[in-house]
N, C-alpha and C positions, 0 to 999 in steps of 0.2 A: 503494499500499499504505499502511495506517495505521502511525504511529509511536506511541511513548508520549506524546508530548507531545500528539498529536490524542486520544489515548484519555484522557489526564488532563482534557482540556478538555471532553471530552463528559461527564464525570462531574459537572460543575458544573450540574447540570439540575434541582435542588431536589427530589430525590425523598424521599419520607417513611420514614426508616429509624431505628428506635429500638433504643436499647442501654441497660439498666441505668435504664428508666423515662424517658429523655430523648430528645428527638429529636437526631439528629446535623447539625450546622449544613452541614457541607462534607465530603461522603464522601471527596473526592480527598486530604485534608489530614488527616482525622481520625486519631488515633493507633489506634484499633482495626483501621484497614483499610490504614493507611500502607505497611505490609509487602507484603500482596498486590497492592495497586494497583501498587507498585514492579516486583512480579514480573511481573504481566500486561503493563506496560509493557514488560518486557525481551523477553517474547515477541513482542510487536508488532514491537519494532525488530530482533530477529533476523530476523524473517521479512522485513521491508522491505529489510534490508541484505544479503540473501543470494538470489542467483539460483536456488539450488538449492531455496529455499523458494516460489518463484514459478512460476506457469503461465499461459498464455495459454487462456480458457476458448474452446474451438472454437465454440460457437454465440453466447454472449454478447460476444466479442470484447473482454474486458476481463482485464487482469493480475490473478491472484487466488492465495490462498494455496493450495498444493498438498493441504493437509489437508482442503481442502472439495471436491474434485473429485468428480466423480459416475463411478466406475471403470466402464469399457468393457472392458477388458482386464486379465489377470494383470498386465502391466506397469504399468498404471494402480495397481493394488493395492499394488505394489513402491513406486511413488513416493510414494503416500500414507502407506504406513507409515514411510517413511523420513522424511517432514516431521513426522509426528505423534511419531516417537521422537525427532526433533531438539528439538522444544519440551518433550518428557517428560524429556529428559536436563537441561533448563535447571532443572527443578523438581524433579528425583530422582523422578519419578512421586507427588510428595506434592500436586499439585494436581489434584485428581480431576475437576473442572468446569471445566478450562480451556476456551477458546472452540472448540476444534475437537470437543469433545464434543457438544454440541447441535448444532453443525454437522454433523455427520454425520448426525443424525437429519432436520434440514433439507433436507440433500441427497437423502436417501432419499425424504423426502415429494414433492419436486419432481421425481423421476425417474419418478413414476407419478401424474400428475393425474388420470388415469381412475379411479383408486380413489376419490378424493374426489368427483369429479364423479358417480360411480354413487350417492352418498348425497345430494347437493345440488349442483344444477347451478351452476357457476362458480367454486366452492371449489377445484378444481384450478388454476385459473388465479390463485388467491389463494395457493396453496402453491408455484408457480413464481415469482410475484411476491416472496414473502418471501425465495425463494433468492437470487433476483437481487440483492434489496437487501442481502443478508448479505455476498455475495461482493464486491459492488460497493463497499459502504461500509466493509468489513471489521468487521463489527459482532460484538460479544461478546453471545451469547444464553445464557440459562440457562432452567431450566425447573422447575415444580412440577407433579408429577404423579401424586402420592397425597393421598388426603383426610387431615384431621386423625385421629387415632387414636381420639376419641369419636366420630367420624360413624357412624352406624349402631346407636349403642348406648343413644340415647335417643330418645323421641317426636319431638322438632323437630329430628332429625337433618338435614333438609333444608336447615336454616339453617346448620349446621356446615361442610358442604362447599359448594365454588363451585356455584353453580346459575343456571341463568337465571331473573331476576325480571320481566322486560320485553322485549317485542319492539316495535321501532320501524321506521319505514320506512327509517331509515339505519343501522341496526344494533340490536345487543342490550344490555340492562343486566344484569349479572352481580353477585352478593352472595355471601359466605360466606369459606371459608379453603382455603388448600391448601397442603400441605408438598411436598417440603423444599426450600427454595429455597437450595440450595448455591451460592455465588457471585452470587447475585441481587442483593446491594446495589451490586455493583460491576461489574454488567453494563449493557447497554444496553435490551436488549429481554427480556421474559418470554414464554415459552412455557408455556400452562396447558392440561391436559388430565386424562385420569386412566388409568393404566397398569392401575390395579386393574379386574378383570373386572366388567363392570355387567350388569343383569339386564332384561328388559323391565319397563317400568314406571319405570325411573330415567332416562328420558330429559332429565329436567331437569339433570342431572350430566353427560349425554353431549355434551360439549362439547370444541372446540380451537379455541384463538384466541391470537394474539401482541398484546401491548401494550408501550408505551414502560414500562421502570420508574418514570418519574415521572408516570405517568398519574395523573390526578385521582381519589382515591377509594381508591388502591391504598397500604396500609402495611405495611411490612415489619418484623418484630419478631425479633431476632437473639438467638441464645444468646449466652452470655457469651463475650467475645473471649480468646483465649490469647496473643496476640501484645502486649498491654499488662500493665504490672506485671511484666514481667521484668527482671534486672538489666542485661542487654546480649544483643546479638545472637550474642556470643561464647559465652554461656552457653546461649541458647534458639537456635541457629542454623536449625531449622526452624520453630518456633513464630512466629518473628518476620518470616520470610519469606513463608511459605506457607499461613498460615491463612486458609483461605476462610470467610467468614460463612456459617452455616445460618441461613435465617429461615423463619418462617411468615409466607405472604403472605394479607394480609386484603383483602377486595375488599368496598367499602362503595358500593353502586350505582356500580359502575365502567361506563362506557360503552364498548364496542367496536363499532367500524364494521364494516359487512359485509365490507368487502374485507379485513378481517384475520382473518374466521374462516374456519376450515378445516373443522370438523365442527360441525354443528347439531342437536342433538336426536336423535343417531343412536347407539344401542348399537353396532351392528355397524360403524359408520363409526369409532367410537373405536378399535375392536379393529383394524380392517383398516389403517387409517393406520401402525400399527405393524408389522403382522404381513404384510400382501398387499403392502407396499412394500418397498424395501430398508432402511428407516430403523432398525429395531431391530438388524438385524445390523450396519449401517455403525456406528452409535452405539457399540454394544458392542465391536466390534472395536477402536475407538479405546480404548476402557477396557482393554482385555487388552493392547494395545501399551503403553500407559501401565503397567499392572501388571506388567509384564516387565520395564521399566526400573527400577520401584520395588525389584522382587526383587532386582534385579542390584545396586542400590545397597545394599541390606540385607547382600547376600553380600559385597561390599566391605568393609561396615563389619566384619564378623564376621572376615573376613580380616585387617584391620587389627589388631583386638584381638589375635587369635591371635598375629600377630607382635610387637605390642609386649610381650607377656607371654612370648615364646619358647616357645610351645607347637605349633609346627608338627609336631613330629615324635612327640608323644604319641598312640598309637593312639586312644584315646577321642574326642580332639581332631579327629583325621583322620576319625574316623567321622561326627561331627557335621557337619563341613565337608562330607563327602560328602552327608549326608542333605540340607544346604542347596543343594547343587549340583544334586542330583536334583530337588528342589522347583522351583528356578528354571528349569532346563531343560525341564521339562514343560511350563510354562506358555509359554516362548518357542516350544517345538516345536509346540504346538498351534496359536499364532498363524501360523506358518509353514505348518504342515498346511492349516489352513482356507484361507489363502491359495492353496497349489500346487493344492488340489483344488475352487477356486474355480468356480461355473459361471454362466452369463448367464441372468438371468431373461426372463420375459416383455417387460419394458421395456427390454431392453437394457442392464441393469446387471450388471456383473460381482460376483457376491456371495461373499464368503467361505464355505466350507462350515459350515453351522450344526452339523453333528455335532461337529466340534472346536471350534467357537467356544463352543458352550454346554456342551460337555464339561468344558472348563477353569473355566467361569464356575460349572458344578455343585460344583466342589471348592473354590472359592475361599474359602468360609465356613470350612473347616476348614483349607486351606492356609496362610492369612495368619498365623492364630494359632500354628500350629506354627512358622513361620519367627521369630517374634517370641520365643517360648518358647526356641528353640535359640540365638538371639543373646543373650538373658538369661542362659542358662545359660552361655554361654562367656564373658560379660563379668563373670560373679561379682559380687565386691563391687567391682569397679572403677568402676562408675557411682554408687555410693554414697559410698566411700572417697575423695572427690576434694575440690578446693577448692570454698568455699561460691560463689565467684563469681570473676571476674576481678580483682577487685581483692585479692584473696589474693595474686595473682603480681606484684602491684605495690606492695603494703605493705612497708615494711622492718621491720614488725613480725612478719608472717607468711611472707614469701617464703622467708628463709633455712630455715625447718624444713620448708617445703613441698618445696623442692629437695634438701634432704636425705633425707628420709623417704618422699617419694612418687616419686621420679624419680632418675634417675642423674646428670643436670645441668640447669642451668637451660633449655637448649633442650629436653631431653626433658621436662622439667616442661611447658613450653607445649603440645608435641605431645601428651603423655598427657591433659593436661587438655583440650585441644582434643577429642580422640577421645573420651573417655567422657561430657564433655558432650553431644557430637553424638549418641552412642549411647543416652542417657538420654531425649533430646529424641525417639528413634525408637521407644522401647520403653516410658518410663515417665512421661512427662510428661503433662499434661491433653490437649495435641496428639495425643500416642502414643494415648492411650486414646481420643480422637475416632478417629482413623485405624483403630484397631483395630474399633471398632462400624462405622466407614463400610465397611471392605472386606467383614466379615462380611454386612454387609446392603445392599451395593451394587445388588444386582438384586432387592431384597426380602427376604422372608425365606427362609432356606436352602432349605426345600422348593419354593420357587416357581422358583428357580435350578435345582435338580434336576429340577424339573417340564419347564424348557425342554431340559434334556440328554436327558430320556426321550423327549419327542416328537420330537426331531429326531435321533437316533440312527440310526433306520431297523431297527428290531428285525425285520422281514420278512426281511432278508439274513440276520442272525444265526440267526434260527429256522429257514430253509431248510438252513442249514449243519448245525444239529443233525438236523433230521428227516431230510437225505439220508444221514446217517450211520446213524441207526435204521431205515431202510428197507433196509439192507445185511444185517440177520439178522432171523430169526423162531424162533418156539418149533419150527416144522417142521425146522429147520436142526439144532436142539439134538437132537431126538429120531432124526434120521438119524445124526447124529454118535455117539450113544448106542449105535444100533444096530449100527453098523460095529466099535465098540469091542468089543461082545459077540459 
């Protein structure tokens, strides 16, 4: 099992990452990424140091992280959920693209090699080889699976989105750009594809492949990091630990060997890899398990705020806490419902029920902002009327006034300051704003997520219930009833 030291050593690979107009010389030690690198390292150490996070793969004969298993039974799903939850609790759910996310997709790909071979011979073996390499080397995969927003809006759009530009005997050459590489600068391998529906005629974009993040010709351009420029980890405890870099990946004649290609120039193949295999369900189940933990953490913050301000018995506050409890319980319950009603697919994978999985995803864009709003409401001015930084608690010029007017004692001052600084980092900082946007658009535009819910609910069952009831009465029944009365 990989350790934090192993992970950090692998980051010294010379990948081309750019921040603020300059190339980052060493990802592992660069200030913008130090916090998240340390956090991912903690995840690896936690898995390596716990037998509860490890399992022997029945076919490959290797010890691997339980989060990467290909579930064959509901018991496997339970074991997988517990492993994912353990990692999520180490980040309070604020690392959305931890290694187990794309790892779930890769496990799904490898579970159905026939789906890939149906579109190009040999690609099924590539998917299985990728999975084996991931679990054997305990690799961190990220992905870029949506085109830049300007793709399709200008005549030369074909140069915006990643496309094949040359075919060789030993592989393909690709150029263009792809988004949104969350965590990509601190990952090992990048999976590139397109989740956006493609149409006939767009075969140049219908690709799936994996490349090293340090591949020649690949450049990553990051948004502004939120982990740097903060006064301390005490003041911004989430920003400084969990800020995943989001990056645009630009491919400048990047070579991809055939053995790393999963889909090649097949519109149907790009769609089928996600939806005919268990990939989309397994990957998104991980996301909902993580989201459950995140909501539970925010609910805990709300409870701490209420207790700190002595508001536990005020009816309006109880009402708001009840609302938060209902929202958090809904997501957790849907995860458990999807697991308990799982079915085995044609390839032997036990898949959580898509009805309940996509049902919760369909409301995520509305639910998360509502949770933040209620937490803001409960916090009031506490997140603003606090010390400017930890230095106010140490300075002889400011500490006496802080202790007198903001708290009941010195200990209470430290506790309240810590709490409200944390709440602000969850609801009001740039890091918090990024997470607000992330959860709203995690599965794409909100209508896309609701579309998944609509397609997977099973309206035939609901319609049959309504129609069965309507078949129980007719106009003739009313005429007969009226006649008997007269």
